[in-house]
Each structure stands twice: as C-alpha cells, then as structure tokens.
C-alpha positions in Angstrom: -1.3 -14.7 -11.0 2.4 -14.5 -10.3 3.9 -12.4 -7.4 5.3 -10.1 -10.0 1.8 -9.7 -11.6 0.3 -9.1 -8.1 2.8 -6.3 -7.3 2.4 -4.7 -10.7 -1.4 -4.8 -10.6 -1.6 -3.3 -7.1 0.9 -0.5 -7.9 -1.1 0.2 -11.1 -4.4 0.3 -9.2 -2.9 2.7 -6.7 -1.5 4.8 -9.5 1.9 5.0 -7.8 5.3 5.1 -9.4 7.9 2.6 -8.2 9.5 5.1 -5.8 6.2 5.9 -4.0 5.1 2.3 -3.9 8.5 1.3 -2.6 8.4 4.0 0.1 5.1 2.5 1.3 6.9 -0.7 2.1 10.2 0.9 3.1 11.9 -0.4 0.0 13.7 1.3 -2.9 12.2 1.9 -6.3 14.8 -0.6 -7.7 13.5 -3.3 -5.4 10.0 -2.7 -6.6 11.2 -2.9 -10.2 13.0 -6.2 -9.4 9.7 -7.6 -7.9 7.7 -6.6 -11.0 10.3 -8.1 -13.3 10.3 -11.4 -11.3 14.0 -11.0 -10.5 13.3 -11.0 -6.8 10.2 -11.7 -4.6 9.1 -9.4 -1.7 10.1 -10.7 1.7 7.3 -12.3 3.7 6.4 -9.2 5.6 6.1 -7.0 2.5 4.3 -9.7 0.6 1.7 -10.1 3.4 1.2 -6.4 3.4 0.8 -6.2 -0.4 -1.7 -9.0 -0.5 -3.7 -7.5 2.5 -3.9 -4.1 0.8 -4.9 -5.7 -2.5 -7.6 -7.7 -0.8 -8.9 -4.5 1.0 -9.0 -2.6 -2.3 -10.8 -5.5 -4.1 -13.3 -5.7 -1.3 -13.9 -1.9 -1.3 -14.3 -1.8 -5.1 -17.0 -4.5 -4.8 -19.1 -2.4 -2.6 -22.1 -0.5 -4.0 -22.5 3.1 -3.3 
C-alpha cells in the first residue's frame, strides 16, 4: 500500500473531510489532497502519527464485543 493509499484509507475510515483530517495533523486540506494524490508525502512526524492511528483503529476493529 502506498503512502497516498494509507492516508486515503485512514481518512475514509474516520469519515473525515480533508479539512478536518488536515486539522488533526495541523495541516491544510490542500496538503491532505496532495498526500492522497501522491504529489507530496507527509513529513515524518505526521506520517508516524497517521500510521499509529491507523494501527490503533485496526487493532480496535479486530476486538470482539
């Protein structure tokens, strides 16, 4: 999975628009669009946070109720 796909998948799973998702990482909606289109990659700090949140969501969704 590419970084663009990771970002797009996480944003979709959170059901957030680009502005809300960008605000979560202190970035603009346009920056998120650039990430999702593969024009730019998130900086290391944002990428670590994105991957950590995705992992937590995946772990939480795997739990049984």
